[in-house]
Steps between C-alpha positions, in 0.01 A plus 500: 500500500673838509796394716596197287474712185722767657762234589490360146523846342787623719711184458435495125590869473825456696588191297441655158659837582813329633523269196449776243745728683768229506433390142511853363808623691729198537675254270441128545759373745565843652515502879461795736596444865230609744625365832867406488561155355171368640240662273521603135264613229611255231309516171430158352224379272344168575340277236349273758352501842558667836850552636659449159402135465507418132220328317553240233289484188592831337203695361256220583629482855449876542148469360417218743645699791300810398176303472569336839565841660181647357295198613652521849418872527143442381459228763654715774280798408196272519615377843563858616153614391344198669687568824405869496134395468552269801633798702834330564743715700756714316798278592428218253371748242829690522706183445292400198514857366882497518510175302258636238697825464829317459359262244346790306832685503682210340213436257528859375873451435456171318203610294585858409868589555605329177255724312561817702878478476490358146694176535235224493133427434199476728560263796870472412639778719764460768444575867717778638685404819719735701519421872819315591609415854831309497512500881820297528714238328555166670865426586672261258524228765120466542388173333270537196472879543864608515562827316127532411290809566243439776206656314562556131157541336415836349133586539249786486220660702243261348700192605535651847125563527419141405754362747393733783131426433557123516717513812260743667207264440691192614658656809245751626175377351533129574153483659353651185684250277382207714139622465530613136309205357214545746441852366408347166324190631250711695397683183441175311265369770274806486 
């Protein structure tokens, strides 16, 4: 269980340090170029979900999202503990650990940043996003996408960890995913 906990801790640490550093040193909307016009640190605060997707429902919507995130993390931690007990290889454990760490990072923002930075109550905080990769803009003549930025979401380390964890499991741990249910079925028969 040490390796999954190390992954969770390191990702969570990187996520929270980067968010607090950006939030405490930059103004909302401020952009700092990192790699030409392809990568910026752009400070935005997100009321909703990953990649800046907004959530409807105001305070109630945020509460529902927070409860969903907490329930998902509890379920994933239970799955992780179960898989560790089954001596599953580190590959799937790493993918699940990345997802847990990312979800925890965004939970911390939503639950506590409003209180810590004194702008909202418990579970009403905004998620800090800062990674922006406007790789290129489509030419005007391209149908439906003309003059649009190819990849416009602004995201954070937590969003990246969730996305990488999911893709890693789907692409590299396909055999594990196909047999996932059998890991739990065997226990029920005993």
